[in-house]
Backbone and ligand atoms as CSV (ligand in chain L), in Angstrom:
chain,resi,resn,atom,element,x,y,z
A,1,MET,N,N,0.852,-1.170,-0.143
A,1,MET,CA,C,-0.017,-0.017,0.023
A,1,MET,C,C,0.903,1.188,0.074
A,2,ASP,N,N,0.328,2.304,-0.675
A,2,ASP,CA,C,1.122,3.492,-0.809
A,2,ASP,C,C,1.224,4.243,0.712
A,3,LEU,N,N,2.517,4.435,0.971
A,3,LEU,CA,C,2.819,4.936,2.401
A,3,LEU,C,C,2.034,6.279,2.728
A,4,ASP,N,N,2.198,7.277,1.704
A,4,ASP,CA,C,1.637,8.511,1.846
A,4,ASP,C,C,0.098,8.346,2.257
A,5,LYS,N,N,-0.544,7.428,1.370
A,5,LYS,CA,C,-1.965,7.217,1.558
A,5,LYS,C,C,-2.376,6.589,2.938
A,6,LEU,N,N,-1.498,5.681,3.297
A,6,LEU,CA,C,-1.633,5.005,4.646
A,6,LEU,C,C,-1.519,6.009,5.622
A,7,ILE,N,N,-0.619,6.865,5.733
A,7,ILE,CA,C,-0.390,7.874,6.747
A,7,ILE,C,C,-1.460,8.828,6.910
A,8,ARG,N,N,-1.996,9.235,5.700
A,8,ARG,CA,C,-3.213,10.150,5.673
A,8,ARG,C,C,-4.464,9.572,6.219
A,9,GLU,N,N,-4.615,8.087,5.872
A,9,GLU,CA,C,-5.815,7.228,6.432
A,9,GLU,C,C,-5.729,7.253,8.010
A,10,ARG,N,N,-4.567,7.259,8.501
A,10,ARG,CA,C,-4.415,6.921,9.994
A,10,ARG,C,C,-4.393,8.248,10.811
A,11,ILE,N,N,-4.629,9.451,10.129
A,11,ILE,CA,C,-4.709,10.609,11.073
A,11,ILE,C,C,-6.154,10.887,10.981
A,12,ARG,N,N,-6.743,10.996,12.294
A,12,ARG,CA,C,-8.110,11.211,12.545
A,12,ARG,C,C,-8.526,12.701,12.810
A,13,ASP,N,N,-9.363,13.136,12.224
A,13,ASP,CA,C,-9.854,14.569,12.491
A,13,ASP,C,C,-10.867,14.549,13.512
A,14,VAL,N,N,-10.781,15.246,14.725
A,14,VAL,CA,C,-11.641,15.262,15.795
A,14,VAL,C,C,-12.224,16.755,15.712
A,15,ASP,N,N,-13.374,16.944,15.490
A,15,ASP,CA,C,-14.016,18.344,15.483
A,15,ASP,C,C,-14.221,18.842,16.856
A,16,ASP,N,N,-13.982,20.219,16.888
A,16,ASP,CA,C,-14.215,20.846,18.164
A,16,ASP,C,C,-13.449,20.379,19.303
A,17,TYR,N,N,-12.267,19.926,19.124
A,17,TYR,CA,C,-11.390,19.535,20.269
A,17,TYR,C,C,-10.107,20.087,20.064
A,18,PRO,N,N,-9.524,20.744,21.205
A,18,PRO,CA,C,-10.074,20.758,22.609
A,18,PRO,C,C,-11.089,21.865,22.821
A,19,LYS,N,N,-11.435,22.618,21.695
A,19,LYS,CA,C,-12.488,23.638,21.925
A,19,LYS,C,C,-13.222,23.852,20.728
A,20,PRO,N,N,-14.298,24.548,20.659
A,20,PRO,CA,C,-15.136,24.653,19.583
A,20,PRO,C,C,-14.390,25.344,18.319
A,21,GLY,N,N,-14.462,24.810,17.128
A,21,GLY,CA,C,-13.892,25.504,15.969
A,21,GLY,C,C,-12.621,24.869,15.653
A,22,VAL,N,N,-11.920,24.098,16.526
A,22,VAL,CA,C,-10.600,23.508,16.349
A,22,VAL,C,C,-10.872,21.986,15.692
A,23,VAL,N,N,-10.102,21.782,14.784
A,23,VAL,CA,C,-10.134,20.437,14.154
A,23,VAL,C,C,-8.854,19.771,14.554
A,24,PHE,N,N,-8.840,18.936,15.657
A,24,PHE,CA,C,-7.719,18.342,16.253
A,24,PHE,C,C,-7.175,17.176,15.379
A,25,LYS,N,N,-6.045,17.041,15.010
A,25,LYS,CA,C,-5.233,16.015,14.283
A,25,LYS,C,C,-4.866,14.975,15.198
A,26,ASP,N,N,-5.714,14.016,15.362
A,26,ASP,CA,C,-5.359,12.862,16.407
A,26,ASP,C,C,-4.524,11.704,15.630
A,27,ILE,N,N,-3.365,11.604,16.088
A,27,ILE,CA,C,-2.325,10.801,15.503
A,27,ILE,C,C,-2.342,9.375,16.196
A,28,THR,N,N,-3.297,8.984,17.224
A,28,THR,CA,C,-3.224,7.841,17.813
A,28,THR,C,C,-3.446,6.620,16.909
A,29,PRO,N,N,-4.348,6.677,15.980
A,29,PRO,CA,C,-4.586,5.504,15.072
A,29,PRO,C,C,-3.247,5.351,14.292
A,30,LEU,N,N,-2.488,6.385,13.836
A,30,LEU,CA,C,-1.322,6.220,13.251
A,30,LEU,C,C,-0.138,5.467,14.158
A,31,LEU,N,N,-0.174,5.910,15.293
A,31,LEU,CA,C,0.890,5.253,16.251
A,31,LEU,C,C,0.597,3.866,16.479
A,32,ALA,N,N,-0.760,3.496,16.510
A,32,ALA,CA,C,-1.015,2.094,16.713
A,32,ALA,C,C,-0.836,1.229,15.505
A,33,ASP,N,N,-0.533,1.755,14.453
A,33,ASP,CA,C,-0.338,1.028,13.109
A,33,ASP,C,C,1.267,1.000,12.948
A,34,HIS,N,N,1.904,-0.158,13.092
A,34,HIS,CA,C,3.297,-0.346,13.123
A,34,HIS,C,C,3.814,0.050,11.801
A,35,VAL,N,N,3.164,-0.205,10.633
A,35,VAL,CA,C,3.569,0.053,9.367
A,35,VAL,C,C,3.746,1.643,9.112
A,36,ALA,N,N,2.581,2.235,9.456
A,36,ALA,CA,C,2.427,3.665,9.389
A,36,ALA,C,C,3.518,4.440,10.229
A,37,PHE,N,N,3.565,3.949,11.522
A,37,PHE,CA,C,4.606,4.654,12.415
A,37,PHE,C,C,5.988,4.499,11.979
A,38,ALA,N,N,6.285,3.244,11.617
A,38,ALA,CA,C,7.760,3.087,11.094
A,38,ALA,C,C,7.896,3.859,9.811
A,39,GLY,N,N,6.912,3.968,9.011
A,39,GLY,CA,C,7.048,4.737,7.754
A,39,GLY,C,C,7.344,6.202,7.940
A,40,VAL,N,N,6.543,6.734,8.973
A,40,VAL,CA,C,6.911,8.121,9.386
A,40,VAL,C,C,8.270,8.316,9.879
A,41,VAL,N,N,8.713,7.427,10.728
A,41,VAL,CA,C,10.116,7.586,11.265
A,41,VAL,C,C,11.133,7.365,10.134
A,42,ASP,N,N,11.008,6.424,9.308
A,42,ASP,CA,C,12.017,6.034,8.223
A,42,ASP,C,C,11.959,7.343,7.290
A,43,THR,N,N,10.757,7.937,7.000
A,43,THR,CA,C,10.703,8.981,6.078
A,43,THR,C,C,11.593,10.207,6.495
A,44,ILE,N,N,11.331,10.551,7.795
A,44,ILE,CA,C,12.093,11.668,8.449
A,44,ILE,C,C,13.576,11.422,8.346
A,45,VAL,N,N,13.981,10.169,8.849
A,45,VAL,CA,C,15.332,9.904,8.755
A,45,VAL,C,C,16.026,9.908,7.298
A,46,ASN,N,N,15.173,9.296,6.451
A,46,ASN,CA,C,15.694,9.353,5.081
A,46,ASN,C,C,15.728,10.834,4.494
A,47,HIS,N,N,14.977,11.645,4.816
A,47,HIS,CA,C,14.840,12.999,4.229
A,47,HIS,C,C,16.147,13.697,4.593
A,48,HIS,N,N,16.751,13.479,5.855
A,48,HIS,CA,C,17.936,14.195,6.192
A,48,HIS,C,C,19.228,13.458,5.945
A,49,GLY,N,N,19.026,12.119,6.183
A,49,GLY,CA,C,20.277,11.328,5.978
A,49,GLY,C,C,20.977,11.083,7.258
A,50,ARG,N,N,21.172,9.648,7.601
A,50,ARG,CA,C,22.013,9.367,8.784
A,50,ARG,C,C,23.259,10.149,8.656
A,51,GLY,N,N,23.807,10.416,9.908
A,51,GLY,CA,C,25.038,11.052,10.138
A,51,GLY,C,C,25.109,12.536,9.892
A,52,THR,N,N,24.008,13.050,9.643
A,52,THR,CA,C,23.835,14.605,9.221
A,52,THR,C,C,23.335,15.324,10.556
A,53,ILE,N,N,22.906,14.615,11.482
A,53,ILE,CA,C,22.308,15.277,12.792
A,53,ILE,C,C,22.938,14.733,14.091
A,54,ASP,N,N,23.174,15.569,15.019
A,54,ASP,CA,C,23.794,15.141,16.257
A,54,ASP,C,C,22.733,14.927,17.322
A,55,LYS,N,N,21.623,15.918,17.293
A,55,LYS,CA,C,20.570,15.784,18.412
A,55,LYS,C,C,19.156,16.012,17.823
A,56,ILE,N,N,18.320,15.216,18.259
A,56,ILE,CA,C,16.947,15.452,17.883
A,56,ILE,C,C,16.202,16.089,19.126
A,57,VAL,N,N,15.605,17.180,18.807
A,57,VAL,CA,C,14.835,17.875,19.772
A,57,VAL,C,C,13.244,17.452,19.643
A,58,GLY,N,N,12.654,16.768,20.663
A,58,GLY,CA,C,11.257,16.577,20.635
A,58,GLY,C,C,10.503,17.535,21.506
A,59,ILE,N,N,9.335,17.935,20.959
A,59,ILE,CA,C,8.612,18.988,21.767
A,59,ILE,C,C,7.363,18.200,22.334
A,60,GLU,N,N,7.293,18.533,23.711
A,60,GLU,CA,C,6.223,17.847,24.482
A,60,GLU,C,C,4.890,18.087,23.874
A,61,ALA,N,N,3.946,17.116,23.969
A,61,ALA,CA,C,4.032,15.769,24.406
A,61,ALA,C,C,4.262,14.932,23.217
A,62,ARG,N,N,3.315,15.055,22.119
A,62,ARG,CA,C,3.250,14.224,21.069
A,62,ARG,C,C,4.567,14.170,20.233
A,63,GLY,N,N,5.259,15.337,20.276
A,63,GLY,CA,C,6.433,15.372,19.577
A,63,GLY,C,C,7.489,14.288,20.116
A,64,PHE,N,N,7.485,13.984,21.466
A,64,PHE,CA,C,8.413,13.062,22.098
A,64,PHE,C,C,8.255,11.776,21.397
A,65,ILE,N,N,6.986,11.327,21.161
A,65,ILE,CA,C,6.734,10.033,20.540
A,65,ILE,C,C,7.263,9.764,19.280
A,66,ILE,N,N,7.356,10.800,18.468
A,66,ILE,CA,C,7.896,10.594,17.076
A,66,ILE,C,C,9.413,10.903,17.164
A,67,ALA,N,N,9.852,11.799,17.981
A,67,ALA,CA,C,11.332,12.174,18.102
A,67,ALA,C,C,12.132,11.056,18.490
A,68,ALA,N,N,11.603,10.278,19.586
A,68,ALA,CA,C,12.520,9.307,20.060
A,68,ALA,C,C,12.977,8.260,19.184
A,69,PRO,N,N,12.044,7.600,18.397
A,69,PRO,CA,C,12.547,6.602,17.401
A,69,PRO,C,C,13.369,7.181,16.292
A,70,VAL,N,N,13.015,8.440,16.028
A,70,VAL,CA,C,13.896,9.031,14.937
A,70,VAL,C,C,15.349,9.289,15.470
A,71,ALA,N,N,15.545,9.600,16.716
A,71,ALA,CA,C,16.818,9.726,17.186
A,71,ALA,C,C,17.607,8.503,17.244
A,72,TYR,N,N,16.828,7.412,17.685
A,72,TYR,CA,C,17.421,6.134,17.483
A,72,TYR,C,C,17.955,5.799,16.214
A,73,HIS,N,N,17.168,5.987,15.274
A,73,HIS,CA,C,17.388,5.547,13.926
A,73,HIS,C,C,18.481,6.386,13.140
A,74,PHE,N,N,18.631,7.667,13.670
A,74,PHE,CA,C,19.565,8.498,13.164
A,74,PHE,C,C,20.967,8.217,13.793
A,75,GLY,N,N,20.961,7.519,15.009
A,75,GLY,CA,C,22.136,7.536,15.700
A,75,GLY,C,C,22.483,8.780,16.432
A,76,ALA,N,N,21.451,9.539,16.720
A,76,ALA,CA,C,21.566,10.751,17.449
A,76,ALA,C,C,21.067,10.795,18.729
A,77,GLY,N,N,21.365,11.903,19.597
A,77,GLY,CA,C,20.794,11.845,21.013
A,77,GLY,C,C,19.353,12.498,20.940
A,78,PHE,N,N,18.679,12.450,22.005
A,78,PHE,CA,C,17.362,13.033,22.104
A,78,PHE,C,C,17.310,14.097,23.128
A,79,VAL,N,N,16.791,15.293,22.942
A,79,VAL,CA,C,16.702,16.432,23.818
A,79,VAL,C,C,15.230,16.785,24.061
A,80,PRO,N,N,14.707,16.767,25.161
A,80,PRO,CA,C,13.296,17.232,25.394
A,80,PRO,C,C,13.037,18.717,25.437
A,81,VAL,N,N,12.154,19.375,24.829
A,81,VAL,CA,C,11.670,20.691,25.089
A,81,VAL,C,C,10.282,20.478,25.651
A,82,ARG,N,N,10.185,21.072,26.992
A,82,ARG,CA,C,9.006,20.764,27.745
A,82,ARG,C,C,8.399,22.064,28.177
A,83,LYS,N,N,7.012,21.895,28.475
A,83,LYS,CA,C,6.268,23.087,29.219
A,83,LYS,C,C,6.947,23.543,30.496
A,84,LYS,N,N,6.898,24.773,30.766
A,84,LYS,CA,C,7.569,25.406,31.860
A,84,LYS,C,C,7.273,24.604,33.165
A,85,GLY,N,N,8.353,24.373,33.891
A,85,GLY,CA,C,8.310,23.790,35.215
A,85,GLY,C,C,8.500,22.253,35.252
A,86,LYS,N,N,8.757,21.613,34.200
A,86,LYS,CA,C,8.808,20.116,34.071
A,86,LYS,C,C,10.183,19.696,34.113
A,87,LEU,N,N,11.156,20.456,33.652
A,87,LEU,CA,C,12.486,20.013,33.522
A,87,LEU,C,C,13.258,20.312,34.834
A,88,PRO,N,N,14.029,19.412,35.439
A,88,PRO,CA,C,14.546,19.472,36.671
A,88,PRO,C,C,15.843,20.392,36.876
A,89,SER,N,N,16.646,20.568,35.841
A,89,SER,CA,C,17.842,21.246,35.941
A,89,SER,C,C,17.743,22.758,35.394
A,90,ARG,N,N,18.852,23.405,35.353
A,90,ARG,CA,C,18.810,24.859,34.821
A,90,ARG,C,C,18.307,24.857,33.406
A,91,THR,N,N,17.454,25.798,33.049
A,91,THR,CA,C,16.852,25.884,31.595
A,91,THR,C,C,16.999,27.179,31.059
A,92,HIS,N,N,17.049,27.226,29.645
A,92,HIS,CA,C,16.517,28.379,28.976
A,92,HIS,C,C,15.104,28.303,28.719
A,93,GLU,N,N,14.410,29.500,28.688
A,93,GLU,CA,C,12.918,29.471,28.493
A,93,GLU,C,C,12.626,30.506,27.341
A,94,GLU,N,N,11.555,30.219,26.584
A,94,GLU,CA,C,10.908,31.066,25.599
A,94,GLU,C,C,9.413,31.135,25.801
A,95,THR,N,N,8.936,32.341,25.750
A,95,THR,CA,C,7.473,32.561,25.845
A,95,THR,C,C,6.792,33.018,24.491
A,96,TYR,N,N,5.765,32.459,24.074
A,96,TYR,CA,C,5.219,32.914,22.805
A,96,TYR,C,C,3.614,33.012,23.005
A,97,ASP,N,N,3.035,33.801,22.054
A,97,ASP,CA,C,1.474,33.933,22.182
A,97,ASP,C,C,0.759,32.821,21.611
A,98,LEU,N,N,-0.300,32.523,22.148
A,98,LEU,CA,C,-1.393,31.584,21.806
A,98,LEU,C,C,-2.587,32.511,21.403
A,99,GLU,N,N,-3.586,31.819,20.994
A,99,GLU,CA,C,-4.722,32.568,20.592
A,99,GLU,C,C,-5.325,33.271,21.822
A,100,TYR,N,N,-5.398,32.611,22.921
A,100,TYR,CA,C,-5.716,33.225,24.137
A,100,TYR,C,C,-4.449,33.099,25.023
A,101,GLY,N,N,-3.851,34.127,25.463
A,101,GLY,CA,C,-2.780,33.997,26.555
A,101,GLY,C,C,-1.525,33.701,25.878
A,102,THR,N,N,-0.689,33.084,26.800
A,102,THR,CA,C,0.743,32.710,26.249
A,102,THR,C,C,1.152,31.358,26.817
A,103,GLU,N,N,2.144,30.769,26.270
A,103,GLU,CA,C,2.725,29.494,26.507
A,103,GLU,C,C,4.309,29.668,26.799
A,104,THR,N,N,4.927,28.984,27.709
A,104,THR,CA,C,6.379,28.973,27.927
A,104,THR,C,C,6.920,27.618,27.927
A,105,ILE,N,N,7.899,27.459,27.118
A,105,ILE,CA,C,8.737,26.158,26.886
A,105,ILE,C,C,9.989,26.380,27.296
A,106,GLU,N,N,10.672,25.148,27.777
A,106,GLU,CA,C,12.003,25.161,28.429
A,106,GLU,C,C,12.901,24.186,27.717
A,107,MET,N,N,14.258,24.309,27.876
A,107,MET,CA,C,15.153,23.260,27.430
A,107,MET,C,C,16.334,23.404,28.348
A,108,HIS,N,N,16.940,22.304,28.861
A,108,HIS,CA,C,18.100,22.494,29.671
A,108,HIS,C,C,19.256,23.318,29.018
A,109,VAL,N,N,19.948,24.014,29.652
A,109,VAL,CA,C,20.977,24.854,29.251
A,109,VAL,C,C,22.205,24.153,28.669
A,110,ASP,N,N,22.410,22.847,29.287
A,110,ASP,CA,C,23.480,22.075,28.732
A,110,ASP,C,C,23.254,20.865,27.828
A,111,ALA,N,N,22.086,21.186,27.183
A,111,ALA,CA,C,21.572,19.966,26.350
A,111,ALA,C,C,22.435,19.745,25.165
A,112,PHE,N,N,23.324,20.560,24.708
A,112,PHE,CA,C,24.068,20.406,23.419
A,112,PHE,C,C,25.437,20.548,23.667
A,113,GLY,N,N,26.308,19.961,22.881
A,113,GLY,CA,C,27.786,20.135,22.753
A,113,GLY,C,C,27.878,21.376,21.788
A,114,PRO,N,N,29.094,22.041,21.739
A,114,PRO,CA,C,29.385,23.033,20.807
A,114,PRO,C,C,29.144,22.693,19.395
A,115,GLY,N,N,28.387,23.519,18.566
A,115,GLY,CA,C,28.085,23.218,17.064
A,115,GLY,C,C,27.180,22.016,16.918
A,116,ASP,N,N,26.630,21.344,17.802
A,116,ASP,CA,C,25.708,20.274,17.506
A,116,ASP,C,C,24.586,20.667,16.441
A,117,ARG,N,N,24.574,19.867,15.515
A,117,ARG,CA,C,23.395,20.052,14.371
A,117,ARG,C,C,22.160,19.346,14.932
A,118,VAL,N,N,21.136,20.152,15.034
A,118,VAL,CA,C,19.885,19.756,15.671
A,118,VAL,C,C,18.709,19.825,14.695
A,119,LEU,N,N,18.003,18.677,14.838
A,119,LEU,CA,C,16.613,18.587,14.068
A,119,LEU,C,C,15.571,18.515,15.150
A,120,ILE,N,N,14.586,19.386,14.869
A,120,ILE,CA,C,13.483,19.629,15.756
A,120,ILE,C,C,12.219,18.898,15.143
A,121,VAL,N,N,11.614,18.007,16.015
A,121,VAL,CA,C,10.564,17.199,15.619
A,121,VAL,C,C,9.281,17.343,16.460
A,122,ASP,N,N,8.045,17.563,15.659
A,122,ASP,CA,C,6.755,17.704,16.418
A,122,ASP,C,C,5.721,17.104,15.552
A,123,ASP,N,N,4.575,16.931,16.214
A,123,ASP,CA,C,3.554,16.117,15.369
A,123,ASP,C,C,2.873,17.123,14.424
A,124,VAL,N,N,2.390,18.381,14.786
A,124,VAL,CA,C,1.739,19.344,13.967
A,124,VAL,C,C,2.451,20.646,13.964
A,125,LEU,N,N,2.558,21.374,12.868
A,125,LEU,CA,C,3.037,22.653,12.722
A,125,LEU,C,C,1.696,23.493,12.498
A,126,ALA,N,N,1.257,24.363,13.344
A,126,ALA,CA,C,-0.009,25.135,13.128
A,126,ALA,C,C,0.300,26.610,12.979
A,127,THR,N,N,0.302,27.449,13.938
A,127,THR,CA,C,0.676,28.807,13.744
A,127,THR,C,C,2.192,29.020,13.630
A,128,GLY,N,N,2.835,28.117,13.983
A,128,GLY,CA,C,4.391,28.184,14.051
A,128,GLY,C,C,4.947,28.796,15.354
A,129,GLY,N,N,4.102,29.204,16.240
A,129,GLY,CA,C,4.636,29.787,17.676
A,129,GLY,C,C,5.500,28.832,18.369
A,130,THR,N,N,5.058,27.601,18.415
A,130,THR,CA,C,5.849,26.507,19.229
A,130,THR,C,C,7.152,26.213,18.399
A,131,ALA,N,N,7.125,26.128,17.126
A,131,ALA,CA,C,8.301,25.746,16.460
A,131,ALA,C,C,9.382,26.864,16.534
A,132,LYS,N,N,8.891,28.075,16.317
A,132,LYS,CA,C,9.778,29.285,16.473
A,132,LYS,C,C,10.369,29.358,17.730
A,133,ALA,N,N,9.562,29.211,18.840
A,133,ALA,CA,C,10.321,29.185,20.193
A,133,ALA,C,C,11.411,28.174,20.304
A,134,ALA,N,N,10.988,26.995,19.784
A,134,ALA,CA,C,12.031,25.799,19.815
A,134,ALA,C,C,13.230,26.163,19.044
A,135,VAL,N,N,13.163,26.813,18.022
A,135,VAL,CA,C,14.328,27.273,17.225
A,135,VAL,C,C,15.147,28.134,18.028
A,136,ASP,N,N,14.476,29.120,18.661
A,136,ASP,CA,C,15.234,30.167,19.459
A,136,ASP,C,C,15.970,29.431,20.715
A,137,LEU,N,N,15.168,28.423,21.260
A,137,LEU,CA,C,15.786,27.727,22.293
A,137,LEU,C,C,17.062,27.018,21.921
A,138,VAL,N,N,17.070,26.256,20.759
A,138,VAL,CA,C,18.103,25.546,20.221
A,138,VAL,C,C,19.300,26.535,20.013
A,139,ARG,N,N,19.107,27.737,19.464
A,139,ARG,CA,C,20.055,28.683,19.158
A,139,ARG,C,C,20.731,29.195,20.457
A,140,ARG,N,N,19.956,29.459,21.402
A,140,ARG,CA,C,20.333,30.046,22.748
A,140,ARG,C,C,21.145,28.914,23.459
A,141,GLY,N,N,20.901,27.661,23.190
A,141,GLY,CA,C,21.710,26.581,23.760
A,141,GLY,C,C,22.951,26.213,22.985
A,142,GLY,N,N,23.244,26.964,21.983
A,142,GLY,CA,C,24.470,26.711,21.182
A,142,GLY,C,C,24.343,25.664,20.058
A,143,GLY,N,N,23.240,25.279,19.790
A,143,GLY,CA,C,22.894,24.249,18.751
A,143,GLY,C,C,22.638,25.030,17.377
A,144,GLU,N,N,23.063,24.285,16.267
A,144,GLU,CA,C,22.779,24.743,14.883
A,144,GLU,C,C,21.650,24.105,14.353
A,145,VAL,N,N,20.435,24.903,14.083
A,145,VAL,CA,C,19.321,24.230,13.632
A,145,VAL,C,C,19.277,23.670,12.212
A,146,ALA,N,N,19.280,22.442,11.982
A,146,ALA,CA,C,19.451,21.776,10.806
A,146,ALA,C,C,18.167,21.770,10.031
A,147,GLY,N,N,17.048,21.824,10.823
A,147,GLY,CA,C,15.771,21.772,10.205
A,147,GLY,C,C,14.640,21.409,11.077
A,148,ILE,N,N,13.409,21.495,10.642
A,148,ILE,CA,C,12.365,20.947,11.512
A,148,ILE,C,C,11.558,19.920,10.670
A,149,SER,N,N,11.275,18.913,11.359
A,149,SER,CA,C,10.259,17.789,10.730
A,149,SER,C,C,9.117,17.829,11.416
A,150,VAL,N,N,7.816,17.932,10.906
A,150,VAL,CA,C,6.563,17.653,11.410
A,150,VAL,C,C,5.839,16.664,10.599
A,151,LEU,N,N,5.068,15.949,11.250
A,151,LEU,CA,C,4.237,14.976,10.531
A,151,LEU,C,C,3.087,15.694,9.785
A,152,ILE,N,N,2.554,16.729,10.321
A,152,ILE,CA,C,1.288,17.489,9.778
A,152,ILE,C,C,1.583,18.843,9.639
A,153,GLU,N,N,1.481,19.478,8.583
A,153,GLU,CA,C,1.444,20.905,8.526
A,153,GLU,C,C,0.187,21.539,8.101
A,154,LEU,N,N,-0.260,22.412,9.025
A,154,LEU,CA,C,-1.648,23.079,8.613
A,154,LEU,C,C,-1.277,24.449,7.940
A,155,SER,N,N,-1.207,24.302,6.540
A,155,SER,CA,C,-0.588,25.252,5.757
A,155,SER,C,C,-1.418,26.487,5.786
A,156,PHE,N,N,-2.706,26.410,6.018
A,156,PHE,CA,C,-3.573,27.689,6.098
A,156,PHE,C,C,-3.337,28.599,7.112
A,157,LEU,N,N,-2.551,28.092,8.282
A,157,LEU,CA,C,-2.205,28.892,9.470
A,157,LEU,C,C,-0.673,29.546,9.015
A,158,ARG,N,N,-0.159,29.187,8.029
A,158,ARG,CA,C,1.132,29.895,7.513
A,158,ARG,C,C,2.253,29.928,8.524
A,159,GLY,N,N,2.327,28.718,9.380
A,159,GLY,CA,C,3.396,28.766,10.289
A,159,GLY,C,C,4.731,28.778,9.874
A,160,ARG,N,N,4.996,28.369,8.721
A,160,ARG,CA,C,6.289,28.269,8.083
A,160,ARG,C,C,6.832,29.684,7.858
A,161,GLU,N,N,5.964,30.665,7.663
A,161,GLU,CA,C,6.425,32.010,7.507
A,161,GLU,C,C,7.229,32.535,8.760
A,162,GLN,N,N,6.917,31.873,9.939
A,162,GLN,CA,C,7.402,32.417,11.197
A,162,GLN,C,C,8.901,31.975,11.225
A,163,LEU,N,N,9.300,31.017,10.421
A,163,LEU,CA,C,10.432,30.324,10.600
A,163,LEU,C,C,11.718,30.685,9.750
A,164,GLY,N,N,11.453,31.749,9.095
A,164,GLY,CA,C,12.595,32.335,8.377
A,164,GLY,C,C,13.161,31.277,7.257
A,165,ASN,N,N,14.453,31.067,7.292
A,165,ASN,CA,C,15.096,30.272,6.244
A,165,ASN,C,C,15.261,28.810,6.853
A,166,VAL,N,N,14.683,28.455,7.886
A,166,VAL,CA,C,14.804,27.155,8.463
A,166,VAL,C,C,14.080,26.203,7.595
A,167,ASP,N,N,14.891,24.964,7.272
A,167,ASP,CA,C,14.288,24.046,6.481
A,167,ASP,C,C,13.051,23.229,7.189
A,168,VAL,N,N,11.954,23.419,6.611
A,168,VAL,CA,C,10.645,22.770,7.189
A,168,VAL,C,C,10.293,21.692,6.258
A,169,HIS,N,N,10.250,20.555,6.738
A,169,HIS,CA,C,9.914,19.279,6.141
A,169,HIS,C,C,8.642,18.705,6.751
A,170,SER,N,N,7.484,18.497,6.053
A,170,SER,CA,C,6.354,17.913,6.456
A,170,SER,C,C,5.794,16.711,5.650
A,171,LEU,N,N,5.430,15.763,6.363
A,171,LEU,CA,C,4.977,14.605,5.738
A,171,LEU,C,C,3.474,14.751,5.083
A,172,VAL,N,N,2.610,15.457,5.678
A,172,VAL,CA,C,1.401,15.629,5.260
A,172,VAL,C,C,0.989,17.132,5.355
A,173,THR,N,N,0.462,17.663,4.268
A,173,THR,CA,C,0.183,19.081,4.262
A,173,THR,C,C,-1.213,19.194,4.061
A,174,VAL,N,N,-1.806,19.907,4.988
A,174,VAL,CA,C,-3.347,20.134,4.888
A,174,VAL,C,C,-3.685,21.530,4.502
L,1,LIG,P1,P,1.499,26.173,16.868
L,1,LIG,O1,O,2.462,26.684,17.928
L,1,LIG,O2,O,0.285,26.949,16.629
L,1,LIG,O3,O,2.231,25.897,15.631
L,1,LIG,O4,O,0.929,24.822,17.522
L,1,LIG,C1,C,1.725,23.670,17.470
L,1,LIG,C2,C,1.482,22.776,18.720
L,1,LIG,O5,O,0.120,22.681,19.129
L,1,LIG,C3,C,2.008,21.491,18.329
L,1,LIG,O6,O,2.990,21.034,19.355
L,1,LIG,C4,C,0.747,20.637,18.339
L,1,LIG,O7,O,0.955,19.385,18.992
L,1,LIG,C5,C,-0.267,21.412,18.707
L,1,LIG,N1,N,-1.518,21.600,17.849
L,1,LIG,C6,C,-1.719,22.805,17.227
L,1,LIG,N2,N,-2.844,22.717,16.345
L,1,LIG,C7,C,-3.225,21.302,16.424
L,1,LIG,C8,C,-4.123,20.530,15.779
L,1,LIG,N3,N,-5.088,21.097,14.979
L,1,LIG,N4,N,-4.247,19.223,16.127
L,1,LIG,C9,C,-3.199,18.660,16.714
L,1,LIG,N5,N,-2.401,19.357,17.552
L,1,LIG,C10,C,-2.334,20.578,17.340
């Protein structure tokens, strides 16, 4: 079966979650299908090529699920970016705007070695606020942003425009 078609079929749209007007991209059917899940991981690794990346940054929470096997298959380390207050040691933090209010994410200050090439991984690129904050955290931590891979890009929200010349790779564009 065509991998692209399989991946699309395994993403479930949930209307009005978590609030009215939002169509939530539920990836749990995809994660439960080992062919689709492995296909996502392999596609991300093949896009960049083994040996080109030192660290994979996963964004809490669904980003972790995709980023960890990507790191393993790259032969790269894994670094978590988490919501404020979850990481135990010293952190850099970035705050960005949401539709209502703000969000703050953090990363440990010592997550990278000098010049580490870093790939950021998340499930969905929507407005781009989260991805932009993650790019800024990586740069503050001394990493070099090699790119961003997302499973799903909501192109009508134009998140990629927030990310300047960072290479944005999405498997499914809506
Ligand atoms: P944004 O900062 O607007 O690009 O939002 C990206 C973050 O919010 C990602 O970490 C996603 O997990 C989550 N997100 C935003 N919109 C959706 C959506 N429609 N379905 C699932 N997750 C979403």
